[in-house]
Backbone as JSON Lines, residues from 0, in Angstrom:
{"i":0,"aa":"X","n":[-32.59,20.65,2.89],"ca":[-33.02,19.39,3.46],"c":[-34.49,19.5,3.88]}
{"i":1,"aa":"X","n":[-35.14,18.4,3.82],"ca":[-36.57,18.42,4.13],"c":[-36.83,18.54,5.63]}
{"i":2,"aa":"X","n":[-36.15,17.71,6.42],"ca":[-36.44,17.69,7.85],"c":[-35.35,18.34,8.68]}
{"i":3,"aa":"X","n":[-34.24,18.68,8.09],"ca":[-33.14,19.28,8.85],"c":[-32.27,18.21,9.48]}
{"i":4,"aa":"X","n":[-31.33,18.66,10.26],"ca":[-30.39,17.75,10.93],"c":[-30.86,17.47,12.34]}
{"i":5,"aa":"X","n":[-30.54,16.31,12.83],"ca":[-30.91,15.93,14.19],"c":[-29.63,15.68,14.98]}
{"i":6,"aa":"X","n":[-29.54,16.26,16.15],"ca":[-28.37,16.09,17.01],"c":[-28.28,14.63,17.45]}
{"i":7,"aa":"X","n":[-27.11,14.0,17.32],"ca":[-26.98,12.61,17.73],"c":[-27.03,12.41,19.25]}
{"i":8,"aa":"X","n":[-26.95,13.49,20.02],"ca":[-26.96,13.37,21.48],"c":[-28.37,13.62,22.04]}
{"i":9,"aa":"X","n":[-28.9,14.81,21.78],"ca":[-30.2,15.16,22.37],"c":[-31.38,14.95,21.42]}
{"i":10,"aa":"X","n":[-31.1,14.63,20.17],"ca":[-32.11,14.35,19.16],"c":[-33.02,15.54,18.84]}
{"i":11,"aa":"X","n":[-32.52,16.74,19.08],"ca":[-33.25,17.95,18.68],"c":[-32.82,18.36,17.28]}
{"i":12,"aa":"X","n":[-33.65,19.12,16.62],"ca":[-33.35,19.59,15.28],"c":[-32.28,20.69,15.33]}
{"i":13,"aa":"X","n":[-31.32,20.59,14.41],"ca":[-30.24,21.57,14.32],"c":[-30.31,22.2,12.94]}
{"i":14,"aa":"X","n":[-30.18,23.49,12.88],"ca":[-30.13,24.18,11.59],"c":[-28.71,24.11,11.05]}
{"i":15,"aa":"X","n":[-28.59,24.02,9.74],"ca":[-27.28,23.96,9.1],"c":[-26.44,25.18,9.42]}
{"i":16,"aa":"X","n":[-27.06,26.32,9.52],"ca":[-26.34,27.57,9.81],"c":[-25.67,27.51,11.18]}
{"i":17,"aa":"X","n":[-26.32,26.85,12.14],"ca":[-25.75,26.75,13.49],"c":[-24.48,25.91,13.51]}
{"i":18,"aa":"X","n":[-24.35,24.96,12.61],"ca":[-23.18,24.08,12.6],"c":[-22.02,24.64,11.79]}
{"i":19,"aa":"X","n":[-22.27,25.62,10.95],"ca":[-21.2,26.14,10.09],"c":[-20.13,26.88,10.89]}
{"i":20,"aa":"X","n":[-20.52,27.57,11.94],"ca":[-19.54,28.31,12.74],"c":[-18.79,27.39,13.69]}
{"i":21,"aa":"X","n":[-19.51,26.58,14.42],"ca":[-18.88,25.63,15.35],"c":[-19.7,24.35,15.36]}
{"i":22,"aa":"X","n":[-19.05,23.28,15.64],"ca":[-19.73,21.98,15.64],"c":[-20.29,21.67,17.03]}
{"i":23,"aa":"X","n":[-21.08,22.6,17.56],"ca":[-21.72,22.4,18.86],"c":[-23.23,22.49,18.67]}
{"i":24,"aa":"X","n":[-23.9,21.6,19.35],"ca":[-25.36,21.61,19.3],"c":[-25.87,22.82,20.1]}
{"i":25,"aa":"X","n":[-26.75,23.63,19.51],"ca":[-27.27,24.79,20.24],"c":[-28.18,24.4,21.41]}
{"i":26,"aa":"X","n":[-28.75,23.21,21.38],"ca":[-29.67,22.78,22.44],"c":[-28.93,22.22,23.65]}
{"i":27,"aa":"X","n":[-28.02,21.27,23.41],"ca":[-27.34,20.6,24.53],"c":[-25.9,21.04,24.7]}
{"i":28,"aa":"X","n":[-25.38,21.87,23.83],"ca":[-24.01,22.42,23.88],"c":[-22.91,21.36,23.85]}
{"i":29,"aa":"X","n":[-23.2,20.21,23.28],"ca":[-22.19,19.15,23.17],"c":[-21.34,19.41,21.93]}
{"i":30,"aa":"X","n":[-20.02,19.27,22.1],"ca":[-19.1,19.43,20.97],"c":[-19.2,18.16,20.11]}
{"i":31,"aa":"X","n":[-19.67,18.3,18.91],"ca":[-19.89,17.16,18.02],"c":[-18.65,16.79,17.21]}
{"i":32,"aa":"X","n":[-17.56,17.52,17.43],"ca":[-16.33,17.23,16.7],"c":[-15.5,16.25,17.52]}
{"i":33,"aa":"X","n":[-15.9,15.0,17.45],"ca":[-15.21,13.95,18.2],"c":[-15.35,12.62,17.5]}
{"i":34,"aa":"X","n":[-14.51,11.7,17.9],"ca":[-14.5,10.37,17.28],"c":[-15.82,9.63,17.48]}
{"i":35,"aa":"X","n":[-16.5,9.94,18.54],"ca":[-17.76,9.28,18.87],"c":[-18.84,9.58,17.82]}
{"i":36,"aa":"X","n":[-18.71,10.71,17.14],"ca":[-19.74,11.15,16.18],"c":[-19.22,11.09,14.74]}
{"i":37,"aa":"X","n":[-18.39,10.11,14.42],"ca":[-17.8,10.0,13.07],"c":[-18.85,9.89,11.97]}
{"i":38,"aa":"X","n":[-19.87,9.11,12.2],"ca":[-20.91,8.95,11.16],"c":[-21.62,10.28,10.89]}
{"i":39,"aa":"X","n":[-21.93,11.0,11.95],"ca":[-22.59,12.29,11.8],"c":[-21.68,13.29,11.07]}
{"i":40,"aa":"X","n":[-20.41,13.32,11.45],"ca":[-19.46,14.22,10.81],"c":[-19.25,13.85,9.34]}
{"i":41,"aa":"X","n":[-19.21,12.56,9.05],"ca":[-19.08,12.1,7.66],"c":[-20.25,12.56,6.82]}
{"i":42,"aa":"X","n":[-21.45,12.5,7.39],"ca":[-22.64,12.97,6.68],"c":[-22.54,14.47,6.4]}
{"i":43,"aa":"X","n":[-22.08,15.24,7.4],"ca":[-21.95,16.69,7.22],"c":[-20.94,17.02,6.13]}
{"i":44,"aa":"X","n":[-19.82,16.3,6.11],"ca":[-18.78,16.56,5.1],"c":[-19.24,16.14,3.72]}
{"i":45,"aa":"X","n":[-19.89,14.98,3.63],"ca":[-20.32,14.46,2.33],"c":[-21.35,15.37,1.67]}
{"i":46,"aa":"X","n":[-22.18,16.0,2.47],"ca":[-23.22,16.87,1.92],"c":[-22.81,18.33,1.84]}
{"i":47,"aa":"X","n":[-21.57,18.64,2.2],"ca":[-21.07,20.0,2.09],"c":[-21.66,20.97,3.09]}
{"i":48,"aa":"X","n":[-22.18,20.47,4.18],"ca":[-22.78,21.35,5.19],"c":[-21.7,22.06,5.99]}
{"i":49,"aa":"X","n":[-20.63,21.35,6.3],"ca":[-19.53,21.9,7.08],"c":[-18.31,22.02,6.19]}
{"i":50,"aa":"X","n":[-17.68,23.18,6.2],"ca":[-16.5,23.38,5.36],"c":[-15.21,23.42,6.16]}
{"i":51,"aa":"X","n":[-15.29,23.58,7.47],"ca":[-14.09,23.68,8.29],"c":[-13.64,22.33,8.85]}
{"i":52,"aa":"X","n":[-14.1,21.25,8.25],"ca":[-13.75,19.91,8.7],"c":[-13.49,19.05,7.46]}
{"i":53,"aa":"X","n":[-12.48,18.2,7.54],"ca":[-12.22,17.29,6.42],"c":[-11.75,15.94,6.96]}
{"i":54,"aa":"X","n":[-11.53,15.02,6.06],"ca":[-11.15,13.67,6.45],"c":[-9.72,13.57,6.96]}
{"i":55,"aa":"X","n":[-8.97,14.67,6.9],"ca":[-7.59,14.68,7.38],"c":[-7.46,15.4,8.72]}
{"i":56,"aa":"X","n":[-8.56,15.66,9.37],"ca":[-8.54,16.36,10.66],"c":[-7.93,15.45,11.72]}
{"i":57,"aa":"X","n":[-6.84,15.91,12.34],"ca":[-6.11,15.09,13.32],"c":[-6.92,14.85,14.59]}
{"i":58,"aa":"X","n":[-7.76,15.78,14.99],"ca":[-8.55,15.6,16.21],"c":[-9.5,14.41,16.09]}
{"i":59,"aa":"X","n":[-10.09,14.28,14.94],"ca":[-11.12,13.26,14.75],"c":[-10.53,11.93,14.29]}
{"i":60,"aa":"X","n":[-9.58,11.98,13.36],"ca":[-9.09,10.76,12.73],"c":[-7.69,10.35,13.18]}
{"i":61,"aa":"X","n":[-7.22,10.84,14.31],"ca":[-5.86,10.53,14.75],"c":[-5.67,9.04,15.01]}
{"i":62,"aa":"X","n":[-6.66,8.36,15.56],"ca":[-6.53,6.92,15.82],"c":[-6.38,6.13,14.53]}
{"i":63,"aa":"X","n":[-7.08,6.54,13.48],"ca":[-6.98,5.85,12.2],"c":[-5.61,6.04,11.58]}
{"i":64,"aa":"X","n":[-5.01,7.21,11.76],"ca":[-3.68,7.47,11.2],"c":[-2.65,6.61,11.91]}
{"i":65,"aa":"X","n":[-2.77,6.45,13.21],"ca":[-1.81,5.63,13.96],"c":[-1.95,4.16,13.59]}
{"i":66,"aa":"X","n":[-3.14,3.71,13.21],"ca":[-3.34,2.32,12.81],"c":[-2.64,2.0,11.5]}
{"i":67,"aa":"X","n":[-2.35,3.01,10.69],"ca":[-1.71,2.79,9.4],"c":[-0.19,2.73,9.49]}
{"i":68,"aa":"X","n":[0.34,2.67,10.69],"ca":[1.79,2.65,10.89],"c":[2.37,1.39,10.25]}
{"i":69,"aa":"X","n":[3.28,1.57,9.31],"ca":[3.86,0.46,8.56],"c":[4.92,-0.29,9.37]}
{"i":70,"aa":"X","n":[5.47,0.34,10.39],"ca":[6.55,-0.29,11.15],"c":[6.03,-1.3,12.16]}
{"i":71,"aa":"X","n":[4.74,-1.31,12.39],"ca":[4.17,-2.24,13.35],"c":[4.35,-3.67,12.84]}
{"i":72,"aa":"X","n":[4.56,-4.58,13.78],"ca":[4.79,-5.97,13.4],"c":[3.55,-6.55,12.72]}
{"i":73,"aa":"X","n":[3.77,-7.31,11.69],"ca":[2.66,-7.9,10.95],"c":[2.0,-8.98,11.8]}
{"i":74,"aa":"X","n":[0.76,-9.28,11.47],"ca":[0.01,-10.25,12.25],"c":[0.52,-11.67,12.06]}
{"i":75,"aa":"X","n":[1.03,-11.99,10.91],"ca":[1.51,-13.34,10.65],"c":[2.91,-13.32,10.08]}
{"i":76,"aa":"X","n":[3.57,-14.44,10.16],"ca":[4.91,-14.56,9.62],"c":[4.81,-15.13,8.21]}
{"i":77,"aa":"X","n":[5.18,-14.35,7.18],"ca":[5.02,-14.84,5.82],"c":[5.88,-16.06,5.52]}
{"i":78,"aa":"X","n":[6.96,-16.27,6.26],"ca":[7.81,-17.42,5.99],"c":[7.09,-18.73,6.32]}
{"i":79,"aa":"X","n":[6.06,-18.67,7.14],"ca":[5.29,-19.88,7.44],"c":[4.53,-20.36,6.21]}
{"i":80,"aa":"X","n":[4.2,-19.45,5.32],"ca":[3.39,-19.8,4.16],"c":[4.21,-20.02,2.9]}
{"i":81,"aa":"X","n":[5.48,-19.66,2.94],"ca":[6.33,-19.84,1.77],"c":[6.83,-21.27,1.71]}
{"i":82,"aa":"X","n":[6.94,-21.79,0.53],"ca":[7.45,-23.15,0.36],"c":[8.97,-23.1,0.36]}
{"i":83,"aa":"X","n":[9.53,-23.97,1.13],"ca":[10.98,-23.97,1.26],"c":[11.6,-24.89,0.23]}
{"i":84,"aa":"X","n":[12.76,-24.51,-0.27],"ca":[13.44,-25.25,-1.33],"c":[13.84,-26.64,-0.86]}
{"i":85,"aa":"X","n":[14.22,-26.77,0.41],"ca":[14.66,-28.06,0.92],"c":[13.54,-29.1,0.84]}
{"i":86,"aa":"X","n":[12.31,-28.68,1.07],"ca":[11.2,-29.63,0.99],"c":[11.01,-30.15,-0.42]}
{"i":87,"aa":"X","n":[11.22,-29.3,-1.41],"ca":[11.09,-29.73,-2.79],"c":[12.2,-30.7,-3.17]}
{"i":88,"aa":"X","n":[13.39,-30.48,-2.7],"ca":[14.51,-31.35,-3.03],"c":[14.27,-32.77,-2.54]}
{"i":89,"aa":"X","n":[13.6,-32.92,-1.43],"ca":[13.3,-34.26,-0.91],"c":[12.44,-35.01,-1.92]}
{"i":90,"aa":"X","n":[11.41,-34.36,-2.44],"ca":[10.5,-35.02,-3.36],"c":[11.1,-35.18,-4.76]}
{"i":91,"aa":"X","n":[11.93,-34.25,-5.17],"ca":[12.56,-34.35,-6.49],"c":[13.47,-35.56,-6.56]}
{"i":92,"aa":"X","n":[14.17,-35.84,-5.48],"ca":[15.07,-36.99,-5.47],"c":[14.3,-38.29,-5.59]}
{"i":93,"aa":"X","n":[13.1,-38.34,-5.07],"ca":[12.3,-39.56,-5.17],"c":[11.8,-39.79,-6.59]}
{"i":94,"aa":"X","n":[11.65,-38.73,-7.36],"ca":[11.14,-38.88,-8.72],"c":[12.18,-39.48,-9.66]}
{"i":95,"aa":"X","n":[13.44,-39.2,-9.43],"ca":[14.5,-39.71,-10.3],"c":[14.92,-41.1,-9.84]}
{"i":96,"aa":"X","n":[15.14,-42.01,-10.78],"ca":[15.59,-43.34,-10.37],"c":[16.98,-43.25,-9.73]}
{"i":97,"aa":"X","n":[17.17,-44.08,-8.71],"ca":[18.44,-44.03,-7.99],"c":[19.58,-44.57,-8.84]}
{"i":98,"aa":"X","n":[19.29,-45.56,-9.64],"ca":[20.34,-46.14,-10.46],"c":[19.85,-46.13,-11.91]}
{"i":99,"aa":"X","n":[20.43,-45.29,-12.72],"ca":[20.0,-45.14,-14.11],"c":[20.29,-46.4,-14.9]}
{"i":100,"aa":"X","n":[21.29,-47.14,-14.52],"ca":[21.65,-48.35,-15.25],"c":[20.57,-49.41,-15.15]}
{"i":101,"aa":"X","n":[19.71,-49.33,-14.14],"ca":[18.64,-50.31,-14.0],"c":[17.65,-50.22,-15.17]}
{"i":102,"aa":"X","n":[17.51,-49.02,-15.79],"ca":[16.6,-48.86,-16.92],"c":[17.02,-49.73,-18.1]}
{"i":103,"aa":"X","n":[18.32,-49.96,-18.24],"ca":[18.79,-50.75,-19.38],"c":[18.43,-52.22,-19.22]}
{"i":104,"aa":"X","n":[18.18,-52.64,-18.01],"ca":[17.85,-54.04,-17.78],"c":[16.38,-54.37,-17.97]}
{"i":105,"aa":"X","n":[15.55,-53.39,-18.31],"ca":[14.13,-53.65,-18.48],"c":[13.93,-54.39,-19.79]}
{"i":106,"aa":"X","n":[13.14,-55.45,-19.72],"ca":[12.9,-56.29,-20.89],"c":[12.11,-55.51,-21.94]}
{"i":107,"aa":"X","n":[12.51,-55.62,-23.19],"ca":[11.87,-54.99,-24.35],"c":[11.86,-53.46,-24.27]}
{"i":108,"aa":"X","n":[12.82,-52.89,-23.59],"ca":[12.92,-51.42,-23.51],"c":[13.97,-50.95,-24.5]}
{"i":109,"aa":"X","n":[13.57,-50.01,-25.37],"ca":[14.53,-49.41,-26.3],"c":[14.43,-47.9,-26.17]}
{"i":110,"aa":"X","n":[15.58,-47.26,-26.19],"ca":[15.62,-45.8,-26.1],"c":[15.17,-45.22,-27.43]}
{"i":111,"aa":"X","n":[14.23,-44.33,-27.42],"ca":[13.68,-43.72,-28.63],"c":[14.57,-42.56,-29.03]}
{"i":112,"aa":"X","n":[14.87,-42.45,-30.33],"ca":[15.81,-41.44,-30.81],"c":[15.33,-40.01,-30.58]}
{"i":113,"aa":"X","n":[14.08,-39.73,-30.87],"ca":[13.61,-38.35,-30.87],"c":[12.97,-37.89,-29.58]}
{"i":114,"aa":"X","n":[13.23,-38.57,-28.48],"ca":[12.53,-38.23,-27.24],"c":[12.88,-36.84,-26.72]}
{"i":115,"aa":"X","n":[14.09,-36.38,-26.98],"ca":[14.49,-35.06,-26.5],"c":[14.37,-33.97,-27.56]}
{"i":116,"aa":"X","n":[13.93,-34.31,-28.76],"ca":[13.81,-33.34,-29.84],"c":[12.51,-32.56,-29.72]}
{"i":117,"aa":"X","n":[12.52,-31.42,-30.35],"ca":[11.3,-30.63,-30.47],"c":[10.35,-31.38,-31.39]}
{"i":118,"aa":"X","n":[9.06,-31.38,-31.11],"ca":[8.12,-32.19,-31.89],"c":[8.06,-31.75,-33.34]}
{"i":119,"aa":"X","n":[8.26,-30.44,-33.59],"ca":[8.21,-29.98,-34.98],"c":[9.42,-30.48,-35.76]}
{"i":120,"aa":"X","n":[10.58,-30.47,-35.11],"ca":[11.78,-31.0,-35.77],"c":[11.63,-32.51,-36.0]}
{"i":121,"aa":"X","n":[11.02,-33.17,-35.05],"ca":[10.82,-34.61,-35.16],"c":[9.92,-34.94,-36.35]}
{"i":122,"aa":"X","n":[8.87,-34.15,-36.55],"ca":[7.95,-34.39,-37.66],"c":[8.6,-34.15,-39.01]}
{"i":123,"aa":"X","n":[9.61,-33.3,-39.06],"ca":[10.27,-33.0,-40.33],"c":[11.32,-34.05,-40.7]}
{"i":124,"aa":"X","n":[11.65,-34.93,-39.79],"ca":[12.64,-35.96,-40.1],"c":[12.13,-36.89,-41.2]}
{"i":125,"aa":"X","n":[13.05,-37.44,-41.92],"ca":[12.7,-38.38,-42.99],"c":[12.93,-39.79,-42.47]}
{"i":126,"aa":"X","n":[11.85,-40.45,-42.09],"ca":[11.95,-41.82,-41.59],"c":[11.75,-42.84,-42.71]}
{"i":127,"aa":"X","n":[11.39,-42.36,-43.88],"ca":[11.13,-43.3,-44.98],"c":[12.4,-44.04,-45.39]}
{"i":128,"aa":"X","n":[13.57,-43.38,-45.28],"ca":[14.82,-44.03,-45.67],"c":[15.14,-45.17,-44.71]}
{"i":129,"aa":"X","n":[14.89,-44.96,-43.43],"ca":[15.2,-46.02,-42.47],"c":[14.2,-47.17,-42.56]}
{"i":130,"aa":"X","n":[12.94,-46.89,-42.91],"ca":[11.94,-47.94,-43.05],"c":[12.14,-48.73,-44.34]}
{"i":131,"aa":"X","n":[12.55,-48.02,-45.39],"ca":[12.73,-48.68,-46.68],"c":[13.92,-49.61,-46.69]}
{"i":132,"aa":"X","n":[14.89,-49.36,-45.84],"ca":[16.09,-50.19,-45.81],"c":[15.85,-51.52,-45.12]}
{"i":133,"aa":"X","n":[14.79,-51.69,-44.38],"ca":[14.55,-52.94,-43.65],"c":[13.95,-53.98,-44.49]}
């Protein structure tokens, strides 16, 4: 490193060799292995300066491990966001006519033969025989 490491507490220069044995600043004797100095510890680990510390260290990252507890109650209730079947049934009933027989009373309404057929089957039908007979 060009300038060396700087202690996050006393801001004095620390040699890499001093941190390899213990994570204490030689100037102020503060133990740097704590949650308060996570950024500094992350820098040391990322650059390979310290080998006796990793991201699974319980002393430093214990709070983060407890936050990952899956049994903790979720922040929101997912059922609030799910669409309920009963609500759809209300609207579906409005779409269908209440009395199907009323459709027969519409003036100039004729039921089309191929309305329920597949369009490809409908296109293959021979309508020329029915048109020629008229």
